[in-house]
C-alpha positions as CSV (number, residue, x, y, z in Angstrom):
1,X,7.1,26.6,-89.1
2,X,3.5,26.3,-87.9
3,X,3.1,24.4,-84.7
4,X,1.0,21.3,-84.8
5,X,-1.6,21.6,-81.9
6,X,-1.9,17.8,-81.7
7,X,1.9,17.4,-81.4
8,X,2.0,20.0,-78.6
9,X,-0.8,18.5,-76.6
10,X,0.5,14.9,-76.8
11,X,4.2,15.7,-76.9
12,X,6.6,13.9,-74.5
13,X,8.8,17.0,-74.5
14,X,8.5,19.1,-71.3
15,X,7.4,22.5,-72.5
16,X,8.3,24.7,-69.4
17,X,11.3,23.4,-67.6
18,X,14.9,24.4,-66.8
19,X,15.8,24.3,-70.5
20,X,13.4,27.0,-71.5
21,X,14.4,29.2,-68.5
22,X,18.1,28.8,-68.3
23,X,19.6,27.9,-71.6
24,X,20.0,29.7,-75.0
25,X,17.2,28.9,-77.5
26,X,19.7,27.6,-80.1
27,X,20.7,24.8,-77.7
28,X,17.2,23.5,-77.1
29,X,17.0,21.1,-80.1
30,X,20.3,19.5,-79.1
31,X,19.4,19.2,-75.4
32,X,16.1,17.5,-76.5
33,X,17.8,15.2,-79.0
34,X,20.0,13.9,-76.2
35,X,17.1,13.9,-73.7
36,X,19.0,15.9,-71.1
37,X,15.6,17.3,-70.1
38,X,14.4,13.8,-69.4
39,X,17.1,12.0,-67.4
40,X,15.1,8.8,-66.6
41,X,16.8,7.0,-69.5
42,X,20.2,8.0,-68.2
43,X,19.3,6.5,-64.8
44,X,18.1,3.2,-66.3
45,X,21.4,3.0,-68.3
46,X,23.5,3.9,-65.3
47,X,22.1,1.6,-62.7
48,X,23.4,-1.7,-64.2
49,X,26.9,0.0,-64.3
50,X,26.7,1.1,-60.6
51,X,25.3,-2.3,-59.5
52,X,28.2,-4.1,-61.1
53,X,30.8,-1.7,-59.7
54,X,29.3,-1.9,-56.2
55,X,29.2,-5.7,-56.4
56,X,32.8,-6.1,-57.7
57,X,34.5,-3.2,-55.8
58,X,37.7,-4.1,-54.1
59,X,39.2,-0.9,-52.7
60,X,38.2,2.7,-52.1
61,X,40.2,3.7,-55.1
62,X,37.4,2.2,-57.3
63,X,34.9,4.7,-55.9
64,X,35.9,7.2,-58.6
65,X,34.3,4.8,-61.2
66,X,30.9,5.8,-59.9
67,X,31.5,9.3,-61.2
68,X,33.2,8.1,-64.4
69,X,30.3,5.9,-65.3
70,X,27.8,8.6,-64.4
71,X,29.4,11.0,-66.9
72,X,29.6,8.2,-69.5
73,X,26.0,7.3,-69.1
74,X,24.9,10.9,-69.7
75,X,27.0,11.1,-72.9
76,X,26.2,7.7,-74.3
77,X,22.5,7.8,-73.5
78,X,22.4,11.2,-75.3
79,X,24.3,9.7,-78.3
80,X,22.0,6.7,-78.5
81,X,18.9,9.0,-78.4
82,X,20.3,11.3,-81.1
83,X,21.1,8.3,-83.3
84,X,17.7,6.8,-82.7
85,X,16.0,10.1,-83.6
86,X,18.0,10.4,-86.8
87,X,16.8,6.9,-87.9
88,X,13.3,7.2,-86.7
89,X,12.4,10.8,-87.8
90,X,9.8,9.6,-90.3
91,X,8.3,7.2,-87.8
92,X,8.2,9.9,-85.1
93,X,6.3,12.2,-87.4
94,X,3.4,9.7,-87.4
95,X,3.1,9.2,-83.6
96,X,1.4,11.9,-81.5
97,X,3.8,11.6,-78.6
98,X,7.0,12.1,-80.8
99,X,6.0,14.3,-83.7
100,X,7.2,17.4,-81.9
101,X,10.7,16.1,-81.4
102,X,13.4,18.3,-83.0
103,X,13.8,16.4,-86.3
104,X,10.2,15.6,-87.3
105,X,9.2,19.1,-86.2
106,X,11.9,20.8,-88.2
107,X,13.5,22.5,-85.2
108,X,16.9,21.2,-86.4
109,X,18.3,19.4,-89.4
110,X,19.6,15.9,-89.9
111,X,23.1,17.3,-90.8
112,X,23.3,19.2,-87.5
113,X,22.0,16.1,-85.6
114,X,24.8,14.0,-87.2
115,X,27.5,16.5,-86.1
116,X,26.0,16.5,-82.6
117,X,26.1,12.7,-82.6
118,X,29.7,12.6,-83.6
119,X,30.6,15.1,-80.9
120,X,29.0,13.0,-78.2
121,X,30.7,9.8,-79.5
122,X,34.1,11.5,-79.3
123,X,33.5,12.7,-75.7
124,X,32.3,9.1,-74.9
125,X,35.5,7.7,-76.3
126,X,37.6,10.0,-74.2
127,X,35.7,8.8,-71.1
128,X,36.1,5.1,-72.1
129,X,39.8,5.3,-72.6
130,X,40.3,6.3,-69.0
131,X,39.4,2.7,-68.1
132,X,41.7,-0.3,-68.3
133,X,42.4,-1.9,-71.6
134,X,40.1,-4.9,-71.0
135,X,37.2,-2.6,-70.1
136,X,38.0,-0.4,-73.1
137,X,37.4,-3.5,-75.3
138,X,34.2,-4.5,-73.5
139,X,32.9,-1.0,-73.9
140,X,33.7,-0.7,-77.6
141,X,31.9,-4.0,-78.2
142,X,28.7,-2.4,-77.0
143,X,28.6,-0.1,-80.0
144,X,27.3,-3.1,-82.1
145,X,24.2,-3.2,-79.9
146,X,23.9,0.6,-79.7
147,X,23.8,1.0,-83.5
148,X,21.6,-2.0,-84.3
149,X,18.9,-1.6,-81.6
150,X,16.9,1.2,-83.3
151,X,16.4,-1.0,-86.3
152,X,14.8,-3.8,-84.4
153,X,11.4,-2.1,-84.1
154,X,11.1,-2.4,-87.9
155,X,11.6,-6.2,-88.0
156,X,10.5,-7.8,-84.7
157,X,7.8,-7.4,-82.0
158,X,10.7,-7.8,-79.5
159,X,12.7,-4.7,-79.8
160,X,12.5,-4.4,-76.0
161,X,14.7,-7.5,-75.7
162,X,17.4,-5.8,-77.9
163,X,17.1,-2.6,-75.8
164,X,17.8,-4.8,-72.8
165,X,20.9,-6.2,-74.4
166,X,22.2,-2.7,-75.1
167,X,21.0,-0.9,-71.9
168,X,22.4,-3.4,-69.5
169,X,25.9,-3.8,-71.1
170,X,27.1,-1.6,-68.2
171,X,26.7,-4.7,-65.9
172,X,29.6,-6.2,-67.9
173,X,31.6,-3.0,-68.3
174,X,31.4,-2.0,-64.7
175,X,32.8,-5.4,-63.6
176,X,35.5,-5.2,-66.2
177,X,36.5,-1.7,-65.0
178,X,37.1,-3.0,-61.5
179,X,38.4,-6.5,-62.0
180,X,39.8,-6.4,-65.5
181,X,37.9,-9.6,-66.3
182,X,34.4,-10.9,-66.6
183,X,33.0,-13.4,-64.1
184,X,29.8,-15.2,-63.3
185,X,28.1,-12.5,-61.1
186,X,28.5,-10.0,-63.9
187,X,26.8,-12.3,-66.4
188,X,23.9,-12.9,-63.9
189,X,23.6,-9.1,-63.4
190,X,23.5,-8.6,-67.2
191,X,20.7,-11.2,-67.6
192,X,18.7,-9.9,-64.7
193,X,18.9,-6.4,-66.2
194,X,17.6,-7.7,-69.6
195,X,14.4,-9.1,-68.0
196,X,14.0,-5.9,-66.0
197,X,14.3,-3.9,-69.2
198,X,11.8,-6.2,-70.9
199,X,9.3,-5.3,-68.2
200,X,9.8,-1.5,-67.9
201,X,10.1,-0.9,-71.6
202,X,7.0,-2.9,-72.4
203,X,5.2,-0.6,-70.0
204,X,6.7,2.4,-71.7
205,X,5.7,1.1,-75.2
206,X,2.1,1.0,-74.2
207,X,2.0,4.8,-74.5
208,X,2.2,4.4,-78.3
209,X,0.4,1.1,-78.7
210,X,-2.5,2.7,-80.8
211,X,-0.2,4.9,-82.9
212,X,2.5,2.4,-83.7
213,X,0.6,0.2,-86.2
214,X,0.2,3.2,-88.6
215,X,3.8,4.2,-88.1
216,X,4.9,0.6,-88.8
217,X,6.6,0.2,-85.4
218,X,6.6,-3.1,-83.6
219,X,6.8,-3.7,-79.9
220,X,6.0,-6.1,-77.1
221,X,3.2,-3.8,-76.1
222,X,1.6,-4.4,-79.5
223,X,2.4,-8.1,-79.3
224,X,0.8,-8.6,-75.8
225,X,-1.8,-5.8,-76.0
226,X,-4.0,-5.4,-72.9
227,X,-2.9,-8.9,-71.8
228,X,0.6,-7.7,-71.0
229,X,0.4,-8.0,-67.2
230,X,1.1,-11.8,-67.0
231,X,4.1,-11.2,-69.2
232,X,5.3,-8.3,-67.0
233,X,5.0,-10.5,-63.9
234,X,7.1,-13.2,-65.6
235,X,9.8,-10.7,-66.8
236,X,10.1,-9.1,-63.3
237,X,10.1,-12.5,-61.5
238,X,12.9,-13.8,-63.7
239,X,14.8,-10.6,-63.2
240,X,14.6,-10.9,-59.4
241,X,15.5,-14.6,-59.4
242,X,18.6,-13.9,-61.5
243,X,19.6,-11.0,-59.3
244,X,19.7,-13.4,-56.4
245,X,22.0,-15.7,-58.4
246,X,24.3,-12.7,-59.0
247,X,24.4,-12.0,-55.2
248,X,25.0,-15.7,-54.4
249,X,27.8,-16.2,-56.8
250,X,29.4,-12.9,-55.6
251,X,29.2,-14.0,-52.0
252,X,26.9,-11.2,-51.0
253,X,25.4,-10.9,-47.5
254,X,21.8,-10.4,-46.3
255,X,21.5,-6.7,-47.2
256,X,21.8,-7.6,-50.9
257,X,18.8,-9.9,-50.7
258,X,16.8,-7.4,-48.6
259,X,17.4,-4.9,-51.4
260,X,16.2,-7.3,-54.0
261,X,13.1,-8.1,-51.9
262,X,12.1,-4.5,-51.3
263,X,12.8,-3.8,-55.0
264,X,10.6,-6.7,-55.9
265,X,7.8,-5.2,-53.9
266,X,8.2,-2.0,-56.0
267,X,8.0,-4.0,-59.2
268,X,4.9,-5.8,-58.0
269,X,3.3,-2.5,-57.2
270,X,4.1,-1.3,-60.7
271,X,2.2,-4.1,-62.3
272,X,-0.7,-4.3,-59.8
273,X,-1.5,-0.6,-60.1
274,X,-0.7,-0.2,-63.8
275,X,-3.4,1.1,-66.2
276,X,-2.3,-0.2,-69.6
277,X,-4.8,2.0,-71.5
278,X,-3.6,5.2,-69.7
279,X,-0.5,6.6,-71.4
280,X,0.2,9.0,-68.5
281,X,0.1,6.1,-65.9
282,X,2.3,4.0,-68.1
283,X,4.9,6.8,-68.2
284,X,4.7,7.2,-64.4
285,X,5.2,3.5,-63.8
286,X,8.1,3.4,-66.2
287,X,9.7,6.4,-64.5
288,X,9.3,4.7,-61.1
289,X,12.0,2.2,-62.1
290,X,14.5,4.8,-60.9
291,X,13.4,4.0,-57.4
292,X,13.9,0.2,-58.0
293,X,17.4,1.0,-59.2
294,X,18.2,2.9,-56.0
295,X,16.8,0.2,-53.8
296,X,18.9,-2.5,-55.4
297,X,22.0,-0.4,-55.4
298,X,21.5,0.4,-51.7
299,X,21.3,-3.3,-50.9
300,X,24.5,-4.0,-52.8
301,X,26.4,-1.2,-51.2
302,X,25.2,-2.2,-47.7
303,X,26.3,-5.8,-48.4
304,X,29.8,-4.6,-49.5
305,X,30.1,-1.8,-47.0
306,X,33.0,-3.3,-45.1
307,X,34.9,-4.1,-48.3
308,X,34.4,-0.6,-49.7
309,X,35.6,1.3,-46.6
310,X,38.1,-1.3,-45.3
311,X,40.8,-1.1,-47.9
């Protein structure tokens, strides 16, 4: 197949990284379908899980859940991306950033992608059933969101909201895995994560704002256009406020709120320094949310340090 020069120059796929150097060529399409070469999405899926575990943790025995959820996030983020690429292959072929992905470029087939998706879902199921029965049910319920989210960009300018519903489900699942129930702090964490996602994914969507109309893809970036910054301020402000409610209802101490405050400064910098008409800068600001996740997690862990090590 002849390479599309435009696709190569605008592609979001790293062209010279560890995949090219250390893995067999036949694995490259599958690694790229699952985005193992771009782990930022895994981090953004994982942090709500880790926040919730850290906030609800009761004994040192629960520390193993950080590893369990880490593996689960890798697998389920990969499954979600594979499913998304199967559904969106015709849209991706019309967008410069995505036309070099494995399916629209012809580097693999839909049939092979479906088999790969099934494999990931089976592995994810094995990880899920290691949790308690209540958590198993909470995790299974998330599949409704996982499988409907990719369709939202076809029918609403708010697909980022539905991504928030799916990507932050771990805030509920992490709490359920520790406490075998759901309580107020978990719901607050979930809502805070949704507004966080609305912010960072609107920034991400600005990369494709000019290509999306011809592909028929809707987004908050298209809805708000270059007037997105006031909306971003609102989303992030709501997120930080609800984070504080989560800490308050969980009885967290001052390090929790310090973490939220420092994380808030990072979010403020994102918006202040953001160049909405610069796709590279949008990607950079989007990726910086990994730092926000670590800051908030550090605050929660410091707040619960005595509980974690004392039992």
